[in-house]
Biopython code that builds the backbone (N, CA, C, O; Angstrom):
import numpy as np
from Bio.PDB.StructureBuilder import StructureBuilder

atoms = [
    (1, "MET", "N", (60.897, -23.989, 63.638)),
    (1, "MET", "CA", (60.356, -22.553, 63.776)),
    (1, "MET", "C", (58.945, -22.897, 63.768)),
    (1, "MET", "O", (58.559, -23.413, 62.719)),
    (2, "THR", "N", (58.034, -22.727, 64.735)),
    (2, "THR", "CA", (56.688, -23.158, 64.838)),
    (2, "THR", "C", (55.928, -22.108, 64.069)),
    (2, "THR", "O", (56.562, -21.071, 63.874)),
    (3, "ASN", "N", (54.690, -22.161, 63.586)),
    (3, "ASN", "CA", (53.781, -21.170, 63.348)),
    (3, "ASN", "C", (53.717, -20.266, 64.196)),
    (3, "ASN", "O", (53.891, -19.123, 63.773)),
    (4, "GLU", "N", (53.484, -20.434, 65.472)),
    (4, "GLU", "CA", (53.108, -19.609, 66.642)),
    (4, "GLU", "C", (54.167, -18.511, 66.987)),
    (4, "GLU", "O", (53.859, -17.385, 67.378)),
    (5, "GLN", "N", (55.696, -19.040, 66.766)),
    (5, "GLN", "CA", (56.631, -18.255, 66.961)),
    (5, "GLN", "C", (56.885, -17.300, 65.701)),
    (5, "GLN", "O", (57.477, -16.222, 65.756)),
    (6, "LEU", "N", (56.437, -17.776, 64.774)),
    (6, "LEU", "CA", (56.613, -16.863, 63.496)),
    (6, "LEU", "C", (55.613, -15.947, 63.670)),
    (6, "LEU", "O", (56.114, -14.831, 63.531)),
    (7, "TYR", "N", (54.594, -15.882, 63.874)),
    (7, "TYR", "CA", (53.567, -15.222, 64.079)),
    (7, "TYR", "C", (53.787, -13.963, 65.303)),
    (7, "TYR", "O", (53.422, -12.790, 65.232)),
    (8, "ALA", "N", (54.334, -14.489, 66.147)),
    (8, "ALA", "CA", (55.237, -13.741, 67.376)),
    (8, "ALA", "C", (55.894, -12.699, 66.733)),
    (8, "ALA", "O", (55.564, -11.518, 66.844)),
    (9, "ILE", "N", (57.047, -13.215, 65.894)),
    (9, "ILE", "CA", (57.803, -12.376, 65.200)),
    (9, "ILE", "C", (57.329, -11.245, 64.369)),
    (9, "ILE", "O", (57.559, -10.043, 64.503)),
    (10, "VAL", "N", (56.716, -11.787, 63.602)),
    (10, "VAL", "CA", (55.976, -10.766, 62.653)),
    (10, "VAL", "C", (54.700, -9.586, 63.355)),
    (10, "VAL", "O", (54.324, -8.454, 63.048)),
    (11, "ASN", "N", (54.365, -10.512, 64.352)),
    (11, "ASN", "CA", (53.271, -9.574, 65.136)),
    (11, "ASN", "C", (52.121, -9.577, 64.548)),
    (11, "ASN", "O", (51.462, -8.538, 64.518)),
    (12, "GLN", "N", (51.614, -10.855, 63.912)),
    (12, "GLN", "CA", (50.257, -11.123, 63.095)),
    (12, "GLN", "C", (49.806, -12.261, 63.898)),
    (12, "GLN", "O", (50.395, -13.081, 64.603)),
    (13, "ARG", "N", (48.408, -12.036, 63.532)),
    (13, "ARG", "CA", (47.506, -13.214, 63.642)),
    (13, "ARG", "C", (47.655, -13.932, 62.598)),
    (13, "ARG", "O", (48.066, -13.497, 61.522)),
    (14, "PRO", "N", (47.254, -15.380, 62.882)),
    (14, "PRO", "CA", (47.120, -16.295, 61.636)),
    (14, "PRO", "C", (45.814, -15.870, 60.478)),
    (14, "PRO", "O", (44.842, -15.151, 60.709)),
    (15, "ILE", "N", (46.149, -16.536, 59.260)),
    (15, "ILE", "CA", (45.015, -15.718, 58.393)),
    (15, "ILE", "C", (43.840, -16.369, 58.568)),
    (15, "ILE", "O", (42.853, -15.772, 58.137)),
    (16, "THR", "N", (43.658, -17.454, 59.093)),
    (16, "THR", "CA", (42.530, -18.305, 59.287)),
    (16, "THR", "C", (41.822, -17.441, 60.731)),
    (16, "THR", "O", (40.640, -17.659, 60.998)),
    (17, "GLU", "N", (42.388, -16.774, 61.332)),
    (17, "GLU", "CA", (41.718, -15.875, 62.470)),
    (17, "GLU", "C", (41.189, -14.742, 62.069)),
    (17, "GLU", "O", (40.156, -14.271, 62.543)),
    (18, "GLU", "N", (41.863, -14.233, 61.171)),
    (18, "GLU", "CA", (41.383, -12.963, 60.475)),
    (18, "GLU", "C", (40.073, -13.329, 59.704)),
    (18, "GLU", "O", (39.127, -12.542, 59.738)),
    (19, "LEU", "N", (39.992, -14.517, 59.003)),
    (19, "LEU", "CA", (39.125, -14.628, 58.063)),
    (19, "LEU", "C", (37.590, -14.958, 59.099)),
    (19, "LEU", "O", (36.449, -14.610, 58.795)),
    (20, "ARG", "N", (37.974, -15.653, 60.243)),
    (20, "ARG", "CA", (37.055, -16.043, 60.793)),
    (20, "ARG", "C", (36.460, -14.858, 61.524)),
    (20, "ARG", "O", (35.246, -14.943, 61.705)),
    (21, "LYS", "N", (37.071, -13.747, 61.992)),
    (21, "LYS", "CA", (36.589, -12.596, 62.407)),
    (21, "LYS", "C", (35.611, -11.938, 61.572)),
    (21, "LYS", "O", (34.410, -11.832, 61.821)),
    (22, "ARG", "N", (36.259, -11.482, 60.507)),
    (22, "ARG", "CA", (35.716, -10.943, 59.167)),
    (22, "ARG", "C", (34.277, -11.635, 58.815)),
    (22, "ARG", "O", (33.384, -10.875, 58.442)),
    (23, "GLN", "N", (34.006, -13.008, 58.910)),
    (23, "GLN", "CA", (32.950, -13.483, 58.318)),
    (23, "GLN", "C", (31.807, -13.617, 59.430)),
    (23, "GLN", "O", (30.620, -13.809, 59.168)),
    (24, "LEU", "N", (32.399, -13.475, 60.824)),
    (24, "LEU", "CA", (31.593, -13.379, 61.783)),
    (24, "LEU", "C", (30.979, -11.897, 61.925)),
    (24, "LEU", "O", (29.856, -11.766, 62.411)),
    (25, "LYS", "N", (31.600, -10.967, 61.567)),
    (25, "LYS", "CA", (31.376, -9.507, 61.550)),
    (25, "LYS", "C", (30.205, -9.530, 60.800)),
    (25, "LYS", "O", (29.166, -9.186, 61.364)),
    (26, "LEU", "N", (30.165, -10.022, 59.113)),
    (26, "LEU", "CA", (29.535, -9.892, 58.360)),
    (26, "LEU", "C", (28.300, -10.354, 58.465)),
    (26, "LEU", "O", (27.324, -9.769, 57.994)),
    (27, "ILE", "N", (28.245, -11.765, 59.280)),
    (27, "ILE", "CA", (26.628, -12.429, 59.486)),
    (27, "ILE", "C", (26.179, -11.821, 60.620)),
    (27, "ILE", "O", (24.976, -11.561, 60.627)),
    (28, "GLY", "N", (26.848, -11.510, 61.627)),
    (28, "GLY", "CA", (26.349, -10.609, 62.835)),
    (28, "GLY", "C", (25.646, -9.555, 62.156)),
    (28, "GLY", "O", (24.426, -9.644, 62.294)),
    (29, "HIS", "N", (26.035, -8.602, 61.478)),
    (29, "HIS", "CA", (25.723, -7.239, 60.875)),
    (29, "HIS", "C", (24.381, -7.416, 59.850)),
    (29, "HIS", "O", (23.551, -6.515, 59.735)),
    (30, "CYS", "N", (24.283, -8.753, 59.094)),
    (30, "CYS", "CA", (23.059, -9.322, 58.350)),
    (30, "CYS", "C", (21.858, -9.680, 59.159)),
    (30, "CYS", "O", (20.676, -9.399, 58.966)),
    (31, "LEU", "N", (22.341, -10.259, 59.961)),
    (31, "LEU", "CA", (21.382, -10.946, 60.747)),
    (31, "LEU", "C", (20.626, -9.837, 61.803)),
    (31, "LEU", "O", (19.529, -10.079, 62.306)),
    (32, "ARG", "N", (21.369, -8.620, 62.050)),
    (32, "ARG", "CA", (20.445, -7.454, 62.887)),
    (32, "ARG", "C", (19.732, -6.459, 62.118)),
    (32, "ARG", "O", (19.128, -5.481, 62.560)),
    (33, "MET", "N", (19.910, -6.923, 60.574)),
    (33, "MET", "CA", (19.202, -6.007, 59.562)),
    (33, "MET", "C", (17.424, -6.686, 59.800)),
    (33, "MET", "O", (17.046, -7.779, 60.222)),
    (34, "PRO", "N", (16.632, -5.442, 59.303)),
    (34, "PRO", "CA", (15.137, -6.102, 59.402)),
    (34, "PRO", "C", (15.218, -7.245, 58.987)),
    (34, "PRO", "O", (16.193, -7.623, 58.337)),
    (35, "PRO", "N", (14.206, -8.012, 59.285)),
    (35, "PRO", "CA", (13.684, -9.563, 58.877)),
    (35, "PRO", "C", (13.162, -9.560, 57.281)),
    (35, "PRO", "O", (13.380, -10.484, 56.497)),
    (36, "GLU", "N", (12.628, -8.664, 57.049)),
    (36, "GLU", "CA", (12.582, -8.544, 55.575)),
    (36, "GLU", "C", (13.488, -8.176, 54.510)),
    (36, "GLU", "O", (13.061, -8.172, 53.356)),
    (37, "GLU", "N", (14.734, -7.854, 54.768)),
    (37, "GLU", "CA", (15.858, -7.494, 54.269)),
    (37, "GLU", "C", (16.376, -8.799, 53.357)),
    (37, "GLU", "O", (16.071, -9.896, 53.823)),
    (38, "PRO", "N", (17.001, -8.790, 52.315)),
    (38, "PRO", "CA", (17.355, -9.925, 51.814)),
    (38, "PRO", "C", (18.582, -10.167, 52.159)),
    (38, "PRO", "O", (18.914, -11.265, 51.712)),
    (39, "ALA", "N", (19.591, -9.553, 52.869)),
    (39, "ALA", "CA", (20.652, -9.876, 53.510)),
    (39, "ALA", "C", (20.415, -11.002, 54.724)),
    (39, "ALA", "O", (21.032, -12.054, 54.892)),
    (40, "ASN", "N", (19.321, -10.440, 55.517)),
    (40, "ASN", "CA", (18.943, -11.280, 56.498)),
    (40, "ASN", "C", (18.452, -12.488, 56.135)),
    (40, "ASN", "O", (18.845, -13.487, 56.736)),
    (41, "ILE", "N", (17.404, -12.604, 54.970)),
    (41, "ILE", "CA", (16.791, -13.769, 54.946)),
    (41, "ILE", "C", (17.726, -14.847, 54.398)),
    (41, "ILE", "O", (17.640, -16.009, 54.793)),
    (42, "TYR", "N", (18.550, -14.484, 53.554)),
    (42, "TYR", "CA", (19.572, -15.481, 52.642)),
    (42, "TYR", "C", (21.047, -15.467, 53.647)),
    (42, "TYR", "O", (21.934, -16.203, 53.217)),
    (43, "ALA", "N", (21.338, -14.767, 54.815)),
    (43, "ALA", "CA", (22.372, -14.945, 55.623)),
    (43, "ALA", "C", (22.931, -16.082, 55.829)),
    (43, "ALA", "O", (24.129, -16.317, 55.675)),
    (44, "LEU", "N", (21.851, -17.070, 56.293)),
    (44, "LEU", "CA", (21.894, -18.460, 56.692)),
    (44, "LEU", "C", (21.522, -19.347, 55.973)),
    (44, "LEU", "O", (21.605, -20.493, 56.415)),
    (45, "TYR", "N", (21.070, -19.162, 54.832)),
    (45, "TYR", "CA", (20.114, -19.909, 53.944)),
    (45, "TYR", "C", (20.787, -21.142, 53.605)),
    (45, "TYR", "O", (21.956, -21.169, 53.222)),
    (46, "GLN", "N", (19.954, -22.303, 53.762)),
    (46, "GLN", "CA", (20.567, -23.698, 53.184)),
    (46, "GLN", "C", (19.553, -23.900, 52.164)),
    (46, "GLN", "O", (18.343, -23.699, 52.278)),
    (47, "SER", "N", (20.192, -24.321, 51.154)),
    (47, "SER", "CA", (19.428, -25.058, 49.902)),
    (47, "SER", "C", (19.019, -26.132, 50.293)),
    (47, "SER", "O", (19.648, -26.854, 51.066)),
    (48, "ARG", "N", (17.665, -26.445, 49.710)),
    (48, "ARG", "CA", (17.002, -27.976, 50.160)),
    (48, "ARG", "C", (17.588, -28.942, 48.801)),
    (48, "ARG", "O", (17.382, -30.156, 48.821)),
    (49, "VAL", "N", (18.267, -28.353, 47.732)),
    (49, "VAL", "CA", (18.701, -29.219, 46.690)),
    (49, "VAL", "C", (20.056, -30.387, 47.297)),
    (49, "VAL", "O", (21.131, -30.114, 47.830)),
    (50, "ARG", "N", (19.517, -31.559, 46.986)),
    (50, "ARG", "CA", (20.659, -32.439, 47.196)),
    (50, "ARG", "C", (21.434, -32.584, 46.303)),
    (50, "ARG", "O", (21.127, -32.578, 45.111)),
    (51, "GLU", "N", (22.918, -32.786, 46.907)),
    (51, "GLU", "CA", (23.947, -33.065, 45.802)),
    (51, "GLU", "C", (24.306, -34.635, 45.703)),
    (51, "GLU", "O", (24.129, -35.537, 46.522)),
    (52, "LYS", "N", (24.828, -34.643, 44.507)),
    (52, "LYS", "CA", (25.266, -36.154, 44.010)),
    (52, "LYS", "C", (26.058, -36.465, 45.121)),
    (52, "LYS", "O", (26.811, -35.562, 45.484)),
    (53, "ASN", "N", (26.081, -37.561, 45.784)),
    (53, "ASN", "CA", (27.650, -38.317, 46.141)),
    (53, "ASN", "C", (28.473, -38.285, 45.443)),
    (53, "ASN", "O", (28.404, -38.725, 44.296)),
    (54, "LYS", "N", (29.966, -37.493, 46.201)),
    (54, "LYS", "CA", (30.974, -37.677, 45.727)),
    (54, "LYS", "C", (31.909, -38.295, 46.462)),
    (54, "LYS", "O", (31.709, -38.309, 47.676)),
    (55, "SER", "N", (33.018, -38.883, 45.989)),
    (55, "SER", "CA", (33.916, -39.568, 47.048)),
    (55, "SER", "C", (34.704, -38.367, 47.943)),
    (55, "SER", "O", (34.705, -37.194, 47.568)),
    (56, "GLY", "N", (35.258, -38.746, 48.963)),
    (56, "GLY", "CA", (36.059, -37.907, 49.664)),
    (56, "GLY", "C", (35.056, -37.125, 50.808)),
    (56, "GLY", "O", (33.943, -37.449, 51.222)),
    (57, "ARG", "N", (35.764, -36.177, 51.079)),
    (57, "ARG", "CA", (34.817, -35.304, 52.308)),
    (57, "ARG", "C", (33.335, -34.618, 51.936)),
    (57, "ARG", "O", (33.084, -33.983, 50.912)),
    (58, "PRO", "N", (32.595, -34.857, 52.830)),
    (58, "PRO", "CA", (31.297, -34.344, 52.412)),
    (58, "PRO", "C", (31.104, -32.852, 52.347)),
    (58, "PRO", "O", (31.778, -32.251, 53.184)),
    (59, "THR", "N", (30.478, -32.223, 51.695)),
    (59, "THR", "CA", (30.732, -30.651, 51.740)),
    (59, "THR", "C", (30.059, -30.065, 52.719)),
    (59, "THR", "O", (28.852, -30.272, 52.846)),
    (60, "ALA", "N", (30.648, -29.364, 53.433)),
    (60, "ALA", "CA", (30.659, -28.336, 54.258)),
    (60, "ALA", "C", (29.652, -27.604, 54.261)),
    (60, "ALA", "O", (29.583, -27.093, 53.144)),
    (61, "LYS", "N", (28.693, -27.213, 55.003)),
    (61, "LYS", "CA", (27.838, -26.131, 54.682)),
    (61, "LYS", "C", (28.246, -24.713, 55.626)),
    (61, "LYS", "O", (29.012, -24.695, 56.590)),
    (62, "TYR", "N", (27.453, -23.492, 55.006)),
    (62, "TYR", "CA", (27.834, -22.352, 55.480)),
    (62, "TYR", "C", (27.644, -22.425, 57.018)),
    (62, "TYR", "O", (28.580, -22.337, 57.813)),
    (63, "ILE", "N", (26.394, -22.589, 57.347)),
    (63, "ILE", "CA", (25.766, -22.751, 58.984)),
    (63, "ILE", "C", (26.724, -23.529, 59.731)),
    (63, "ILE", "O", (27.056, -23.206, 60.872)),
    (64, "GLU", "N", (27.267, -24.728, 59.026)),
    (64, "GLU", "CA", (28.354, -25.410, 60.021)),
    (64, "GLU", "C", (29.279, -24.763, 60.418)),
    (64, "GLU", "O", (29.806, -24.934, 61.517)),
    (65, "GLN", "N", (29.709, -23.689, 59.350)),
    (65, "GLN", "CA", (31.167, -23.330, 59.723)),
    (65, "GLN", "C", (30.798, -22.351, 60.509)),
    (65, "GLN", "O", (31.681, -22.253, 61.361)),
    (66, "ILE", "N", (29.987, -21.576, 60.693)),
    (66, "ILE", "CA", (29.464, -20.450, 61.626)),
    (66, "ILE", "C", (29.352, -21.201, 62.823)),
    (66, "ILE", "O", (29.865, -20.887, 63.897)),
    (67, "SER", "N", (28.668, -22.196, 62.599)),
    (67, "SER", "CA", (28.265, -22.973, 63.949)),
    (67, "SER", "C", (29.717, -23.352, 64.737)),
    (67, "SER", "O", (29.960, -23.090, 65.915)),
    (68, "LYS", "N", (30.532, -23.970, 63.872)),
    (68, "LYS", "CA", (31.884, -23.899, 64.687)),
    (68, "LYS", "C", (32.608, -22.847, 65.241)),
    (68, "LYS", "O", (33.324, -22.952, 66.236)),
    (69, "PHE", "N", (32.343, -21.419, 64.329)),
    (69, "PHE", "CA", (33.245, -20.423, 64.713)),
    (69, "PHE", "C", (32.492, -20.146, 66.196)),
    (69, "PHE", "O", (33.172, -19.890, 67.190)),
    (70, "VAL", "N", (31.103, -20.218, 66.244)),
    (70, "VAL", "CA", (30.654, -19.691, 67.377)),
    (70, "VAL", "C", (30.779, -20.552, 68.594)),
    (70, "VAL", "O", (30.680, -20.047, 69.712)),
    (71, "THR", "N", (30.967, -21.680, 68.445)),
    (71, "THR", "CA", (31.336, -22.889, 69.676)),
    (71, "THR", "C", (32.571, -23.352, 69.452)),
    (71, "THR", "O", (33.009, -24.098, 70.327)),
    (72, "ASN", "N", (33.341, -23.101, 68.428)),
    (72, "ASN", "CA", (34.777, -23.709, 68.515)),
    (72, "ASN", "C", (34.816, -24.916, 68.382)),
    (72, "ASN", "O", (35.925, -25.406, 68.165)),
    (73, "TYR", "N", (33.745, -25.729, 68.456)),
    (73, "TYR", "CA", (33.676, -27.320, 68.635)),
    (73, "TYR", "C", (33.050, -27.979, 67.146)),
    (73, "TYR", "O", (31.876, -27.627, 67.033)),
    (74, "SER", "N", (33.400, -28.633, 66.253)),
    (74, "SER", "CA", (32.976, -29.005, 65.210)),
    (74, "SER", "C", (31.463, -30.174, 65.573)),
    (74, "SER", "O", (30.535, -30.392, 64.793)),
    (75, "ARG", "N", (31.606, -30.632, 66.679)),
    (75, "ARG", "CA", (30.660, -31.890, 66.805)),
    (75, "ARG", "C", (29.395, -31.054, 67.672)),
    (75, "ARG", "O", (28.391, -31.698, 67.976)),
    (76, "LEU", "N", (29.480, -29.891, 67.971)),
    (76, "LEU", "CA", (28.502, -29.079, 68.503)),
    (76, "LEU", "C", (27.866, -28.438, 67.495)),
    (76, "LEU", "O", (28.485, -27.569, 66.882)),
    (77, "LYS", "N", (26.194, -28.827, 67.060)),
    (77, "LYS", "CA", (26.079, -27.812, 66.178)),
    (77, "LYS", "C", (25.054, -26.899, 66.831)),
    (77, "LYS", "O", (24.412, -27.276, 67.812)),
    (78, "VAL", "N", (24.894, -25.630, 66.255)),
    (78, "VAL", "CA", (23.902, -24.610, 66.830)),
    (78, "VAL", "C", (23.230, -24.514, 65.528)),
    (78, "VAL", "O", (23.726, -24.685, 64.415)),
    (79, "THR", "N", (21.767, -24.151, 65.909)),
    (79, "THR", "CA", (20.726, -23.915, 64.835)),
    (79, "THR", "C", (20.833, -22.468, 64.389)),
    (79, "THR", "O", (21.420, -21.628, 65.071)),
    (80, "LYS", "N", (20.203, -22.175, 63.129)),
    (80, "LYS", "CA", (20.097, -21.107, 62.880)),
    (80, "LYS", "C", (19.428, -20.100, 63.865)),
    (80, "LYS", "O", (19.940, -19.007, 64.107)),
    (81, "ALA", "N", (18.474, -20.446, 64.318)),
    (81, "ALA", "CA", (17.517, -19.621, 65.596)),
    (81, "ALA", "C", (18.607, -19.126, 66.592)),
    (81, "ALA", "O", (18.912, -17.955, 66.818)),
    (82, "ASP", "N", (19.123, -20.236, 67.132)),
    (82, "ASP", "CA", (20.619, -19.884, 68.134)),
    (82, "ASP", "C", (21.315, -18.684, 67.461)),
    (82, "ASP", "O", (21.035, -17.586, 67.942)),
    (83, "ILE", "N", (22.108, -18.714, 66.507)),
    (83, "ILE", "CA", (22.914, -17.743, 65.741)),
    (83, "ILE", "C", (22.650, -16.574, 65.577)),
    (83, "ILE", "O", (23.535, -15.718, 65.602)),
    (84, "SER", "N", (20.758, -16.149, 65.277)),
    (84, "SER", "CA", (20.193, -14.834, 64.955)),
    (84, "SER", "C", (20.027, -14.377, 66.213)),
    (84, "SER", "O", (20.288, -13.191, 66.410)),
    (85, "LYS", "N", (19.558, -15.216, 67.337)),
    (85, "LYS", "CA", (19.326, -14.818, 68.924)),
    (85, "LYS", "C", (20.603, -14.125, 69.457)),
    (85, "LYS", "O", (20.641, -12.990, 69.934)),
    (86, "TYR", "N", (21.652, -14.983, 69.305)),
    (86, "TYR", "CA", (23.211, -14.478, 69.750)),
    (86, "TYR", "C", (23.327, -13.590, 68.936)),
    (86, "TYR", "O", (23.707, -12.624, 69.597)),
    (87, "SER", "N", (23.225, -13.241, 67.704)),
    (87, "SER", "CA", (23.524, -11.937, 67.061)),
    (87, "SER", "C", (22.888, -11.140, 67.202)),
    (87, "SER", "O", (23.347, -10.095, 66.741)),
    (88, "SER", "N", (21.670, -11.031, 67.785)),
    (88, "SER", "CA", (20.820, -9.889, 68.088)),
    (88, "SER", "C", (21.335, -8.954, 69.195)),
    (88, "SER", "O", (20.979, -7.778, 69.270)),
    (89, "ASP", "N", (22.169, -9.522, 70.027)),
    (89, "ASP", "CA", (23.039, -8.551, 71.172)),
    (89, "ASP", "C", (24.340, -8.509, 70.584)),
    (89, "ASP", "O", (25.169, -9.418, 70.538)),
    (90, "LYS", "N", (24.416, -7.391, 70.158)),
    (90, "LYS", "CA", (25.973, -6.707, 69.412)),
    (90, "LYS", "C", (26.956, -6.787, 70.410)),
    (90, "LYS", "O", (28.007, -7.103, 69.852)),
    (91, "ARG", "N", (27.113, -6.659, 71.559)),
    (91, "ARG", "CA", (28.030, -6.616, 72.509)),
    (91, "ARG", "C", (28.662, -8.104, 72.599)),
    (91, "ARG", "O", (29.818, -8.413, 72.309)),
    (92, "SER", "N", (27.877, -8.750, 72.957)),
    (92, "SER", "CA", (28.376, -10.428, 73.105)),
    (92, "SER", "C", (28.873, -10.989, 71.625)),
    (92, "SER", "O", (29.796, -11.803, 71.631)),
    (93, "TRP", "N", (28.306, -10.592, 70.380)),
    (93, "TRP", "CA", (28.251, -10.931, 69.380)),
    (93, "TRP", "C", (29.841, -10.590, 69.180)),
    (93, "TRP", "O", (30.574, -11.478, 68.746)),
    (94, "ASN", "N", (30.403, -9.208, 69.522)),
    (94, "ASN", "CA", (31.454, -8.391, 69.089)),
    (94, "ASN", "C", (32.637, -8.957, 70.185)),
    (94, "ASN", "O", (33.850, -9.014, 69.984)),
    (95, "SER", "N", (31.884, -9.355, 71.407)),
    (95, "SER", "CA", (33.232, -10.319, 72.299)),
    (95, "SER", "C", (33.577, -11.543, 71.431)),
    (95, "SER", "O", (34.723, -11.876, 71.130)),
    (96, "LEU", "N", (32.381, -12.210, 71.045)),
    (96, "LEU", "CA", (32.821, -13.652, 70.531)),
    (96, "LEU", "C", (33.728, -13.470, 69.049)),
    (96, "LEU", "O", (34.372, -14.414, 68.593)),
    (97, "ILE", "N", (33.684, -12.362, 68.500)),
    (97, "ILE", "CA", (34.514, -11.927, 67.324)),
    (97, "ILE", "C", (36.073, -11.557, 67.739)),
    (97, "ILE", "O", (37.044, -11.886, 67.058)),
    (98, "THR", "N", (36.138, -10.813, 68.980)),
    (98, "THR", "CA", (37.414, -10.097, 69.412)),
    (98, "THR", "C", (37.955, -11.176, 69.966)),
    (98, "THR", "O", (39.112, -11.434, 69.638)),
    (99, "GLU", "N", (37.374, -11.928, 70.782)),
    (99, "GLU", "CA", (38.171, -13.314, 71.522)),
    (99, "GLU", "C", (37.619, -14.334, 71.202)),
    (99, "GLU", "O", (36.430, -14.545, 71.445)),
    (100, "PRO", "N", (38.428, -15.190, 70.566)),
    (100, "PRO", "CA", (37.647, -16.599, 69.949)),
    (100, "PRO", "C", (38.186, -17.514, 71.083)),
    (100, "PRO", "O", (39.321, -17.423, 71.550)),
    (101, "LYS", "N", (37.220, -18.425, 71.480)),
    (101, "LYS", "CA", (37.370, -19.474, 72.395)),
    (101, "LYS", "C", (38.515, -20.211, 72.096)),
    (101, "LYS", "O", (38.593, -20.468, 70.894)),
    (102, "LYS", "N", (39.399, -20.624, 72.755)),
    (102, "LYS", "CA", (40.238, -21.953, 72.831)),
    (102, "LYS", "C", (39.614, -23.172, 73.075)),
    (102, "LYS", "O", (38.751, -23.451, 73.908)),
    (103, "PRO", "N", (40.277, -23.999, 72.066)),
    (103, "PRO", "CA", (39.711, -25.499, 72.298)),
    (103, "PRO", "C", (40.278, -25.983, 73.568)),
    (103, "PRO", "O", (41.406, -25.640, 73.921)),
    (104, "GLY", "N", (39.487, -26.819, 74.311)),
    (104, "GLY", "CA", (39.849, -27.644, 75.506)),
    (104, "GLY", "C", (38.492, -28.290, 76.023)),
    (104, "GLY", "O", (38.495, -29.027, 77.008)),
]
sb = StructureBuilder()
sb.init_structure("model")
sb.init_model(0)
sb.init_chain("A")
sb.init_seg("    ")
for serial, (resi, resn, name, xyz) in enumerate(atoms, 1):
    if name == "N":
        sb.init_residue(resn, " ", resi, " ")
    sb.init_atom(name, np.array(xyz, "f"), 0.0, 1.0, " ", f" {name:<3s}", serial, name[0])
structure = sb.get_structure()
């Protein structure tokens, strides 16, 4: 039995889709707050502190994760300004949340 078949039987979405939806809702809400609001200032904050090199996969940055959610493609990077601009239109942001783009 595949995961898709199981999700269809139990009439549920994958938990990864639910997490994606909730993260995009939160970041959109924070970015629509006034610019002086701490939640807006630090919503996509990236530390300038460099981490020591570790073996294995490099640490993913939060903005890279949101970029992947927005574009559904890990190699295409969206900037903080692009995400902020796109999230300012609540209707288009909500359509992104409710209908994830299919890879292709």
